[in-house]
C-alpha positions as CSV (number, residue, x, y, z in Angstrom):
1,X,18.9,-238.8,58.8
2,X,15.3,-239.3,57.8
3,X,14.8,-235.7,57.0
4,X,14.7,-234.5,53.4
5,X,15.9,-231.2,52.7
6,X,14.4,-229.0,49.9
7,X,17.2,-226.4,49.6
8,X,20.9,-226.0,50.7
9,X,20.0,-223.4,53.0
10,X,17.7,-226.0,54.9
11,X,20.5,-228.4,54.7
12,X,23.4,-226.2,55.8
13,X,22.6,-226.0,59.5
14,X,22.1,-229.9,59.7
15,X,25.6,-230.1,57.9
16,X,27.1,-227.8,60.7
17,X,25.7,-230.0,63.3
18,X,27.4,-233.0,62.0
19,X,30.8,-231.1,62.4
20,X,30.4,-230.1,65.8
21,X,34.1,-231.1,66.8
22,X,36.8,-228.8,66.0
23,X,38.9,-231.6,65.1
24,X,36.5,-232.8,62.3
25,X,36.3,-229.2,61.0
26,X,40.2,-229.2,61.1
27,X,40.2,-232.4,59.0
28,X,37.8,-230.9,56.6
29,X,39.8,-227.8,56.2
30,X,43.1,-229.8,55.8
31,X,41.6,-231.9,53.1
32,X,40.2,-228.8,51.2
33,X,43.6,-227.0,51.3
34,X,45.1,-230.2,49.9
35,X,42.4,-230.3,47.1
36,X,43.3,-226.7,46.1
37,X,46.9,-227.3,46.2
38,X,46.3,-230.5,44.1
39,X,44.4,-228.6,41.5
40,X,47.0,-225.9,41.4
41,X,49.8,-228.5,40.9
42,X,47.7,-230.1,38.1
43,X,47.4,-226.6,36.4
44,X,51.2,-226.4,36.8
45,X,52.2,-229.8,35.5
46,X,49.1,-231.2,33.6
47,X,50.0,-234.3,35.5
48,X,46.5,-236.3,35.9
49,X,47.7,-237.9,39.0
50,X,46.9,-234.7,40.8
51,X,43.3,-234.8,39.7
52,X,43.0,-238.4,41.1
53,X,44.4,-236.9,44.3
54,X,41.7,-234.5,44.6
55,X,38.9,-236.6,45.9
56,X,41.3,-238.8,48.0
57,X,42.5,-235.8,49.9
58,X,39.1,-234.1,50.2
59,X,37.1,-237.3,51.0
60,X,39.8,-239.1,53.0
61,X,40.5,-236.1,55.3
62,X,36.9,-235.6,55.8
63,X,35.6,-239.0,56.5
64,X,38.5,-239.6,58.8
65,X,37.4,-236.6,60.7
66,X,33.9,-238.1,60.9
67,X,34.7,-241.7,61.7
68,X,37.5,-241.0,64.3
69,X,36.4,-237.6,65.7
70,X,32.8,-236.9,65.1
71,X,31.6,-240.6,65.4
72,X,29.0,-240.2,62.7
73,X,28.4,-241.1,59.1
74,X,29.3,-238.5,56.5
75,X,26.2,-236.9,54.8
76,X,27.9,-237.3,51.6
77,X,26.5,-240.9,51.6
78,X,22.8,-239.3,51.4
79,X,23.1,-235.8,50.3
80,X,26.3,-235.9,48.1
81,X,25.6,-232.5,46.4
82,X,24.7,-230.6,49.3
83,X,27.6,-232.1,51.4
84,X,30.0,-231.1,48.7
85,X,28.6,-227.5,48.7
86,X,28.5,-227.5,52.5
87,X,32.4,-228.4,52.5
88,X,33.2,-225.3,50.6
89,X,30.8,-223.1,52.4
90,X,32.2,-224.2,55.8
91,X,35.8,-223.7,54.4
92,X,34.9,-220.0,53.4
93,X,33.3,-219.6,56.8
94,X,36.4,-220.9,58.6
95,X,38.4,-218.4,56.6
96,X,36.2,-215.3,57.3
97,X,35.9,-216.3,60.8
98,X,32.4,-217.6,61.2
99,X,33.4,-221.1,62.1
100,X,36.0,-221.9,64.6
101,X,39.0,-223.8,63.7
102,X,40.9,-223.3,66.9
């Protein structure tokens, strides 16, 4: 990953190439769903444990997908903001059918 990206629009195709296996995308999707459910549970209960769980779910599932299925190093380590943005754009793309989950 020696390349430097000047914008998110330059970064996103690289991000997608790092998520080529359907199982890696599934792990990201599951983690994102759990992040959203944790946020809703925090809003419902005001229990701060749910805030703590959000990054554990999000990064835990995503990193498992990378290390176990994709066999690569998550872009989070070099591009933390673009990677976080990419997670949510890919989540949306899966919801609207632009990215395969099955």
